[in-house]
Each structure stands twice: as structure tokens, then as C-alpha cells.
VEXDREN-2710 file (C-alpha; in Angstrom, 1 decimal):
% VEXDREN-2710
k/r/px/py/pz
1/MET/0.0/0.0/0.0
2/ALA/2.9/2.4/0.9
3/LEU/4.5/1.7/-2.5
4/LEU/1.1/2.4/-4.3
5/PHE/0.7/5.6/-2.5
6/LEU/4.3/6.7/-3.4
7/LEU/3.6/6.0/-7.0
8/GLN/0.4/8.0/-6.8
9/PHE/2.3/10.8/-5.2
10/VAL/4.9/11.0/-7.9
11/ILE/2.4/10.9/-10.7
12/VAL/0.5/13.8/-9.2
13/ALA/3.7/15.8/-8.6
14/ALA/4.5/15.2/-12.4
15/ASP/1.6/17.4/-13.5
16/PRO/3.1/20.8/-14.0
17/ALA/-0.3/22.4/-13.6
18/LEU/-0.4/21.3/-10.0
19/LYS/1.8/23.8/-8.1
20/ASP/0.7/22.7/-4.6
21/THR/3.2/19.9/-4.3
22/PRO/5.3/18.8/-1.3
23/PHE/8.3/20.2/-3.1
24/THR/6.9/23.7/-3.2
25/ASN/5.4/23.8/0.3
26/HIS/7.5/21.9/2.7
27/SER/11.2/21.8/3.8
28/TYR/11.4/18.3/2.3
29/ALA/8.6/16.1/0.9
30/THR/6.5/14.3/3.4
31/MET/3.8/11.7/2.4
32/LYS/0.5/12.0/4.2
33/SER/-1.9/9.1/4.5
34/PRO/-5.0/9.5/2.2
35/GLU/-8.2/10.8/3.9
36/ARG/-10.4/8.1/2.3
37/ALA/-10.2/4.4/2.4
38/PRO/-12.6/1.7/1.1
39/THR/-13.3/0.6/4.7
40/THR/-13.0/2.0/8.2
41/VAL/-9.4/0.7/8.2
42/ARG/-6.8/3.6/7.9
43/ILE/-3.1/3.5/7.1
44/SER/-0.8/3.5/10.1
45/ARG/0.3/6.8/11.4
46/ARG/3.9/5.6/11.2
47/ILE/3.8/6.1/7.4
48/ASP/3.5/9.8/8.0
49/ARG/6.9/9.7/9.6
50/LEU/8.5/8.8/6.2
51/SER/9.8/11.5/3.9
52/ALA/9.7/11.0/0.1
53/ASP/12.9/11.5/-1.9
54/SER/12.5/15.0/-3.4
55/ALA/14.9/14.2/-6.3
56/PHE/12.3/11.9/-7.8
57/VAL/9.6/14.5/-7.3
58/VAL/11.7/17.0/-9.2
59/LEU/12.6/14.4/-11.8
60/ALA/8.8/13.8/-12.4
61/ARG/8.2/17.5/-12.8
62/ALA/11.1/17.8/-15.2
63/GLN/9.9/14.9/-17.3
64/ALA/6.5/16.4/-17.5
65/LEU/8.1/19.6/-19.0
66/GLU/10.0/17.4/-21.4
67/ALA/6.8/15.7/-22.5
68/ARG/5.6/19.2/-23.6
69/GLY/8.7/19.6/-25.7
70/ILE/10.9/21.6/-23.2
71/ASN/14.6/20.8/-23.1
72/VAL/15.7/20.2/-19.5
73/MET/19.2/19.9/-18.1
74/HIS/19.1/17.2/-15.3
75/LEU/21.2/18.0/-12.2
76/GLU/18.8/16.6/-9.7
77/ILE/19.3/12.8/-9.6
78/GLY/22.3/11.6/-7.6
79/GLU/23.8/8.8/-9.5
80/PRO/26.9/8.2/-11.7
81/CYS/26.3/8.9/-15.4
82/PHE/28.6/6.0/-16.3
83/GLU/27.7/2.5/-17.3
84/THR/28.4/-0.5/-15.0
85/PRO/31.7/-1.9/-16.0
86/SER/31.4/-4.7/-18.6
87/ASN/33.2/-7.3/-16.5
88/ILE/30.7/-6.8/-13.6
89/CYS/27.7/-7.1/-16.0
90/GLU/29.2/-10.3/-17.5
91/ALA/29.6/-11.8/-14.0
92/GLY/26.0/-11.1/-13.3
93/LEU/24.9/-12.7/-16.7
94/GLN/27.1/-15.8/-16.2
95/SER/25.7/-16.3/-12.7
96/ILE/22.1/-16.2/-14.2
97/ALA/23.2/-18.7/-16.9
98/GLN/24.6/-21.0/-14.2
99/GLY/21.3/-21.0/-12.3
100/LEU/22.2/-18.8/-9.4
101/THR/18.7/-17.6/-9.2
102/ARG/17.4/-19.2/-6.1
103/TYR/17.1/-18.3/-2.5
104/CYS/20.4/-17.9/-0.6
105/ASN/21.7/-16.9/2.9
106/SER/19.8/-13.9/4.2
107/GLN/23.1/-12.5/5.5
108/GLY/24.8/-12.8/2.2
109/ILE/26.9/-15.4/0.4
110/VAL/30.1/-16.2/2.3
111/SER/32.4/-15.6/-0.7
112/LEU/31.2/-12.0/-1.1
113/ARG/31.4/-11.4/2.7
114/ASP/34.8/-12.7/2.8
115/GLU/36.0/-10.3/0.0
116/ILE/34.2/-7.4/1.7
117/ALA/36.2/-8.2/4.9
118/HIS/39.4/-8.0/2.7
119/GLU/38.2/-4.6/1.3
120/ILE/37.6/-3.3/4.8
121/HIS/41.1/-4.3/5.7
122/ARG/42.6/-2.8/2.6
123/SER/40.8/0.5/2.9
124/ARG/40.6/1.0/6.7
125/GLY/43.2/-1.3/8.1
126/VAL/40.6/-3.1/10.3
127/SER/40.3/-6.9/10.4
128/VAL/36.6/-7.9/10.7
129/PRO/35.2/-11.4/10.9
130/THR/32.9/-12.4/8.0
131/GLU/30.2/-13.2/10.6
132/ARG/29.9/-9.4/11.3
133/ILE/29.3/-8.6/7.7
134/ILE/25.7/-8.3/6.2
135/VAL/24.9/-8.0/2.5
136/GLY/21.7/-6.2/1.6
137/SER/19.7/-4.9/-1.3
138/GLY/21.4/-1.5/-1.3
139/ALA/22.9/0.5/1.5
140/LYS/19.6/2.2/2.4
141/PRO/17.7/-0.8/3.7
142/LEU/20.7/-1.6/5.9
143/ILE/20.6/1.8/7.4
144/PHE/16.9/1.4/8.0
145/PHE/17.1/-2.0/9.4
146/ALA/19.9/-1.1/11.8
147/ILE/18.1/1.9/13.1
148/LEU/14.9/-0.1/13.6
149/ALA/16.7/-2.9/15.4
150/LEU/18.5/-0.4/17.7
151/LEU/16.2/2.4/18.6
152/ASP/13.2/2.5/20.9
153/GLU/10.4/5.0/21.7
154/GLY/12.1/7.9/23.6
155/ASP/15.6/7.3/22.3
156/GLU/17.4/10.1/20.4
157/ALA/19.8/9.9/17.4
158/VAL/21.9/12.8/16.2
159/TYR/22.7/13.3/12.5
160/PRO/24.4/15.7/10.2
161/ALA/22.2/18.4/8.8
162/PRO/21.5/19.0/5.9
163/LEU/20.8/15.3/5.8
164/PHE/20.3/12.3/3.5
165/PRO/16.6/12.0/4.2
166/VAL/16.5/8.3/5.1
167/PHE/18.3/9.2/8.4
168/GLN/15.5/11.3/9.7
169/SER/12.9/9.0/8.3
170/ALA/14.2/5.8/9.8
171/VAL/14.8/7.4/13.3
172/ALA/11.3/8.8/13.4
173/PHE/9.7/5.6/12.0
174/ALA/11.4/3.7/14.9
175/GLY/9.6/6.2/17.3
176/ALA/12.8/7.8/18.3
177/ARG/13.6/11.5/18.2
178/PRO/15.8/12.8/15.3
179/VAL/18.3/15.5/16.5
180/PRO/20.0/17.5/13.7
181/VAL/23.5/18.9/14.1
182/PRO/24.2/21.6/11.5
183/LEU/27.2/21.3/9.3
184/ARG/29.1/24.5/9.0
185/GLU/30.1/25.9/5.6
186/ASN/33.1/27.7/7.2
187/LEU/34.3/24.4/8.4
188/GLU/34.0/22.9/4.9
189/PHE/30.7/21.4/5.9
190/ARG/31.9/19.5/8.9
191/PHE/30.7/19.5/12.6
192/ASP/31.5/22.2/15.1
193/MET/32.5/19.6/17.7
194/GLU/31.3/21.6/20.7
195/ASP/27.9/22.0/19.0
196/LEU/27.8/18.2/18.5
197/ARG/28.5/17.7/22.2
198/THR/25.7/20.0/23.3
199/ARG/23.2/17.9/21.1
200/VAL/24.0/14.7/23.0
201/THR/21.7/14.1/25.9
202/PRO/21.2/11.2/28.3
203/ARG/18.6/9.9/25.8
204/THR/21.0/9.8/22.9
205/LYS/21.8/6.3/21.7
206/LEU/23.2/6.9/18.3
207/ILE/25.4/9.3/16.3
208/ILE/24.9/9.1/12.6
209/LEU/27.8/10.1/10.3
210/ASN/27.9/10.5/6.5
211/SER/31.3/11.1/5.0
212/PRO/31.8/11.9/2.1
213/HIS/28.5/13.8/2.7
214/ASN/25.4/14.0/0.6
215/PRO/24.4/16.7/-0.2
216/THR/27.4/19.0/0.7
217/GLY/30.4/17.0/-0.5
218/GLY/32.1/17.5/3.0
219/VAL/34.5/15.0/4.3
220/LEU/35.5/14.2/7.9
221/ASN/39.2/14.3/8.7
222/ALA/41.1/12.2/11.2
223/GLU/40.8/14.8/13.9
224/ASP/37.1/14.8/13.5
225/VAL/36.6/11.1/13.8
226/THR/38.9/10.9/16.8
227/GLU/36.9/13.5/18.6
228/ILE/33.6/11.8/17.7
229/ALA/35.0/8.4/18.8
230/THR/36.0/10.0/22.2
231/LEU/32.5/11.4/22.6
232/ALA/30.9/8.0/21.8
233/THR/33.1/6.2/24.2
234/GLU/32.5/8.6/27.0
235/ARG/28.8/8.6/26.6
236/ASP/28.5/4.9/25.7
237/LEU/27.0/5.6/22.2
238/LEU/26.8/3.7/19.0
239/VAL/27.8/5.3/15.7
240/LEU/26.3/4.5/12.3
241/SER/28.7/5.7/9.7
242/ASP/27.3/5.8/6.1
243/GLU/30.4/5.6/3.9
244/VAL/28.8/4.7/0.6
245/TYR/30.9/7.4/-1.1
246/ASP/34.1/6.1/0.5
247/HIS/36.1/5.8/-2.7
248/MET/34.7/9.0/-4.3
249/TYR/37.1/11.7/-3.0
250/TYR/39.4/14.2/-4.8
251/GLU/42.1/15.0/-2.4
252/GLU/42.9/13.2/0.9
253/PRO/40.8/10.0/1.6
254/PRO/38.0/10.4/4.1
255/ALA/38.7/9.2/7.5
256/SER/36.6/6.3/8.8
257/ILE/35.7/6.1/12.5
258/MET/35.8/2.3/12.7
259/PRO/39.7/2.1/13.2
260/CYS/39.6/4.6/16.1
261/ASP/40.3/3.2/19.6
262/GLY/37.3/1.4/21.1
263/MET/35.1/1.9/18.0
264/GLU/35.2/-1.5/16.3
265/GLU/32.4/-2.8/18.4
266/ARG/30.5/0.6/18.6
267/THR/30.4/1.2/14.8
268/ILE/27.8/0.3/12.3
269/LEU/29.6/0.8/9.0
270/VAL/27.5/1.0/5.9
271/SER/28.7/1.1/2.3
272/GLY/27.9/-0.4/-1.0
273/PHE/28.5/-0.8/-4.8
274/SER/26.2/1.9/-6.3
275/LYS/28.5/4.8/-6.5
276/THR/32.1/3.4/-6.8
277/TYR/31.0/0.8/-9.5
278/ALA/28.1/2.7/-11.1
279/MET/25.7/-0.1/-9.9
280/THR/22.7/2.0/-8.6
281/GLY/20.1/-0.2/-10.2
282/TRP/21.7/-3.4/-9.0
283/ARG/20.8/-2.5/-5.4
284/LEU/23.7/-4.0/-3.6
285/GLY/25.1/-2.8/-0.2
286/TYR/26.8/-4.1/2.8
287/SER/27.3/-3.3/6.5
288/VAL/29.8/-4.3/9.2
289/MET/27.9/-4.4/12.6
290/PRO/28.7/-5.2/16.2
291/ASP/28.2/-8.9/16.6
292/TRP/25.2/-8.5/18.9
293/LEU/23.3/-6.5/16.2
294/VAL/23.8/-8.9/13.3
295/GLU/21.1/-11.4/14.2
296/PRO/18.3/-8.8/14.6
297/VAL/19.2/-7.1/11.3
298/VAL/19.3/-10.5/9.5
299/ARG/16.0/-11.3/10.9
300/LEU/14.6/-8.1/9.4
301/ILE/16.1/-8.9/6.1
302/ASN/14.7/-12.4/6.3
303/SER/11.2/-11.2/7.3
304/SER/11.0/-8.5/4.4
305/VAL/13.0/-9.4/1.3
306/SER/14.3/-12.9/2.3
307/CYS/17.7/-12.4/0.7
308/THR/19.7/-10.4/-1.8
309/PRO/19.7/-12.2/-5.3
310/GLN/22.8/-14.4/-5.5
311/PHE/23.5/-13.4/-9.1
312/ILE/23.7/-9.7/-8.1
313/GLN/26.0/-10.7/-5.2
314/MET/28.3/-12.5/-7.7
315/ALA/28.4/-9.3/-9.7
316/GLY/29.5/-7.6/-6.6
317/LEU/32.2/-10.1/-6.0
318/GLU/33.5/-9.4/-9.5
319/ALA/33.5/-5.7/-8.7
320/LEU/35.8/-6.1/-5.8
321/THR/38.1/-8.7/-7.2
322/GLY/38.2/-7.6/-10.8
323/PRO/40.0/-4.7/-12.5
324/GLN/39.6/-1.3/-10.8
325/SER/40.6/0.8/-13.8
326/ASP/37.0/1.8/-14.7
327/SER/36.4/3.2/-11.3
328/ALA/39.7/5.0/-11.3
329/GLU/38.9/6.6/-14.7
330/MET/35.4/7.6/-13.5
331/MET/37.0/9.5/-10.6
332/ARG/39.5/11.3/-12.9
333/THR/36.5/12.3/-15.1
334/LEU/34.5/13.4/-12.1
335/LYS/37.3/15.5/-10.8
336/GLN/37.4/17.4/-14.1
337/ARG/33.6/17.9/-14.1
338/ARG/33.7/19.0/-10.5
339/ASP/36.3/21.7/-11.3
340/LEU/34.3/22.8/-14.3
341/MET/31.0/23.1/-12.3
342/ILE/32.6/24.9/-9.3
343/GLN/34.5/27.4/-11.3
344/GLY/31.4/28.1/-13.4
345/LEU/29.2/28.6/-10.4
346/ASN/31.6/30.9/-8.7
347/ASP/31.8/33.0/-11.9
348/ILE/28.0/33.8/-11.5
349/PRO/27.3/37.0/-9.5
350/GLY/25.4/36.3/-6.3
351/ILE/26.4/32.6/-6.1
352/SER/29.4/31.1/-4.2
353/CYS/30.3/27.5/-4.0
354/ARG/33.0/25.6/-2.0
355/SER/34.7/22.8/-3.9
356/PRO/33.5/19.5/-2.5
357/ARG/36.2/17.1/-1.3
358/GLY/34.0/14.0/-2.0
359/ALA/30.9/12.5/-3.7
360/PHE/29.7/14.3/-6.8
361/TYR/27.5/17.2/-5.6
362/ALA/28.0/21.0/-5.7
363/PHE/26.2/22.8/-2.9
364/PRO/26.2/26.5/-3.9
365/ASN/25.3/29.3/-1.5
366/ILE/22.6/31.4/-3.0
367/THR/21.7/33.6/-0.1
368/SER/22.9/36.8/-1.8
369/LEU/20.1/36.4/-4.4
370/GLY/17.4/37.2/-1.9
371/MET/15.3/34.1/-2.7
372/THR/14.5/30.9/-0.9
373/SER/16.0/27.7/-2.1
374/VAL/12.7/26.5/-3.3
375/GLU/11.9/29.7/-5.1
376/LEU/15.2/29.6/-7.0
377/ALA/15.0/25.9/-7.8
378/ASN/11.5/26.4/-9.2
379/LEU/12.6/29.4/-11.2
380/LEU/15.5/27.5/-12.7
381/LEU/13.3/24.6/-13.7
382/GLU/10.4/26.5/-15.0
383/GLU/12.2/29.4/-16.7
384/GLY/15.7/28.0/-17.3
385/GLY/15.0/24.4/-17.9
386/VAL/17.5/23.3/-15.3
387/ALA/16.4/20.7/-12.7
388/THR/18.2/21.1/-9.4
389/LEU/17.2/20.4/-5.8
390/PRO/16.6/23.1/-3.2
391/GLY/18.8/22.7/-0.1
392/THR/15.6/22.3/2.0
393/ALA/15.0/18.9/0.2
394/PHE/17.6/17.8/2.8
395/GLY/16.0/19.5/5.8
396/PRO/15.5/23.1/6.9
397/GLU/19.3/23.5/7.6
398/GLY/19.7/23.4/3.8
399/GLU/18.0/26.8/3.3
400/GLY/20.1/29.2/1.3
401/TYR/21.7/26.4/-0.9
402/LEU/20.9/24.2/-4.0
403/ARG/22.3/20.7/-4.7
404/LEU/23.6/20.1/-8.2
405/CYS/24.8/16.8/-9.3
406/PHE/27.9/17.1/-11.7
407/SER/28.0/13.5/-12.6
408/THR/26.9/14.3/-16.1
409/SER/28.5/15.3/-19.3
410/GLU/30.6/18.4/-19.8
411/GLU/28.1/19.6/-22.4
412/VAL/25.2/19.4/-19.9
413/ILE/27.3/21.2/-17.2
414/ARG/28.3/24.0/-19.6
415/GLU/24.8/24.5/-20.8
416/SER/23.4/24.3/-17.3
417/LEU/25.8/27.0/-16.1
418/ARG/24.8/29.2/-19.0
419/ARG/21.1/28.9/-18.2
420/ILE/21.7/29.4/-14.5
421/ARG/23.6/32.6/-15.3
422/ASP/20.8/33.9/-17.6
423/VAL/18.1/33.3/-14.9
424/VAL/20.2/34.9/-12.1
425/SER/21.0/37.9/-14.3
426/ARG/17.2/38.4/-14.8
427/ILE/16.8/38.2/-11.0
428/ALA/19.4/40.9/-10.5
429/ALA/17.9/43.1/-13.1
430/CYS/14.4/43.1/-11.4
END
């Protein structure tokens, strides 16, 4: 039923004649249960705690404009514009041909979990047993399941804001209280550590990290994670570290909290294959969890999706063990496109933009233009044909910013910058 309602929500939002959409009237889109039902039964109030992904709302609106013959530059959807490497695709196809299409271990096949353990050791210098690794249908369900298994009514979880919306949704859905901690632009979109400490209360059970960060591109450094680890140890807290962009950085590698003293059993590390290997549609992620949390999360997987398809896991195994040249080339290309986007944005009067250290998003500051993020995003789409996301799609702390995905062609970036400049110049002339 929830899926049906989401589809109905997106279809309605796609009609450009309907201006009264969650995108235009809320900090970030929230789905409300329908007022009518065929019986006296009503949808659970818990569903109202879930937020929709605004990127898909904007995509639907942009596609509605395209259906009317309007050319739109797409900077709203956050995924690599590259194809999945051919060796990975071939591994998936061969696995299907070999009949690996049946149920398998809900925790993930052992060969893939073994190789994930090797990857964690290579990238973070931590040795983790295969038994603590869980494979899931994308990183997002593992974040959701870990939070559901961990938090109770009355608990609190702090998270970086602006935020990847699933954090707030999952915490609220579990009945706990989500507590945002603003990321500071003057700190390259990292925490003010004293501010973080003040947000932790006796009810706090979990600190959520996301580095490299969506939507800002900020990256935590070694000093940051050391301070957070000290705080977690002092207050007896768990840390959920979303590191799905872990290999997508442009200068120094992001620091992971798991290797910090005392954190191996306090960290829920979540990553996946979507970004590094351009496998967004394959839906393949993994997590390293404290040993006592593994069984409850696997039980949630078993009770919901049963398992992650084995042929997809075999493709993931090839991704980790096969040539890494495609991923390396993708990052070289993304760095060039990042530099092109950031320079172009900073050349537009009224817009300033820090260069992101990770992921593939620009997060320009537009406060000098005297418009809200939603107003400018709407104007860019409707008058400029450029689909972007307002910063408030990632919570109220995103006001004054837009998110632009530069994982697209140079031609699209250049044309988008030209159109943005045109729209902004008309604003200045008014």
C-alpha cells in the first residue's frame, strides 16, 4: 500500500499544472496518508513519519516539462552517469546462466562477505570477521534496518544536517527523536564539535555520520573522527557511519571512525557498490555491525526481502576482485567535471560554492540572491530548464543552498551554467 501511494504521489507531482506539491510547500517532501479508504481501516500513522525523496519529485516535474517539448538539463538525480563496467555485467549474466537464481543466505553469500572483509582491511586497516558482515539490497535498507533494530520510543539519534533524508525517516519511524546537528560551511561542511557535544543528551543512543557527505560533499578528517570516537566512548554511544561514497574523493581519503580506539564494536559501517562501481540499479550494499546486532538485522532482512539475489552478489564479487581501472577513470573524469562546475558557479554573481572534497555534488550558497532555495529551484526549472534540488530537500538546515549533481556530461554542465547565469541575471535586473 505504501508503494502504491508513493507512485500516486509521484504521478500527481509530475503534473506541472499542480503547483501545490510537497516540493513547493515543505522543507522536504512528506507523504501524508489518504483521507479516504474503502473501509474504516486507515493507514498506520507511522507512514506519515516517512519522507519522500525529493529528487524523484523534481525528476517527475522535469519529465512532465520534457513531455511538452521543453529541453531540460538534469542535475537533480544523484547517481553516476557512467555504465556499470562490462566485467561486472558479464559476471551477473554468467551467474544467471549458471542457475544462481534461487534463495540464498539472508546474511549474504560467504564468498562475497569474505571479500568485503578483505576490502575493509585494505581501505581502513581493520580486520573484521565475515560473521559481522551483512549484505543487503542496497545501503539504504541496511541503514533502515539497523536503526529499527537499535532504537526504541524515547531514544534520540543525532545526525548531520543538511541530511540524507533516510536518516530522519528511519529514526522517526522507529519512534525515536531525530536531532539535527548543523554542518558549518566555514568548516567545509563539517561539525562544530562543541555543538555536537551539546546535542548529545542522556537519551542519545546513536550518532549518525555520512562522509563523504550527501548533499554538501564535505569530508570528515582524522581529527574529526577521533573527537567523535572519544565522545561515543565517554557517553556509551553507537555510531552509524554511512560511507557509501568512501572511494569517491578528490584530495585526501576520508577518515573512517571504525579504526579509532574502542570503536570496532561501537560502529555500524554501511557502504555499497552503487557509487564506486556505477551499480545504482543493481541494489547491492553491505554493512559491518557489532556482533550482537547482526542477528536482529538479518531477521529483518529475512522477514522482508528474504535475501539479496545471488547473481547480483556474484556481480559484486567481481566488482571487488576484478580490474579497478573503470572506477579510477570515473574519478578522474568526475574531478574534471567538479572543477568545471565549481568554477562556473563561482563566476556567476550572487552565487558562491565551495569545492566538494568527496561525492559528486555541488552545494552552492545562493543567499545573496534574496530568494529561498525552493523559489530559485522552481525558477531554474520553469524558466531556465535546469532541474536542481533546493537545499531544503535535505532538511531546513539546507535553506540558502541548492544541490547540483555534476556526474553528467561536460556539455550538460556548460549548458546548465549558461542557463543558470541567464536566470540569475534576470533576477538581479528586477
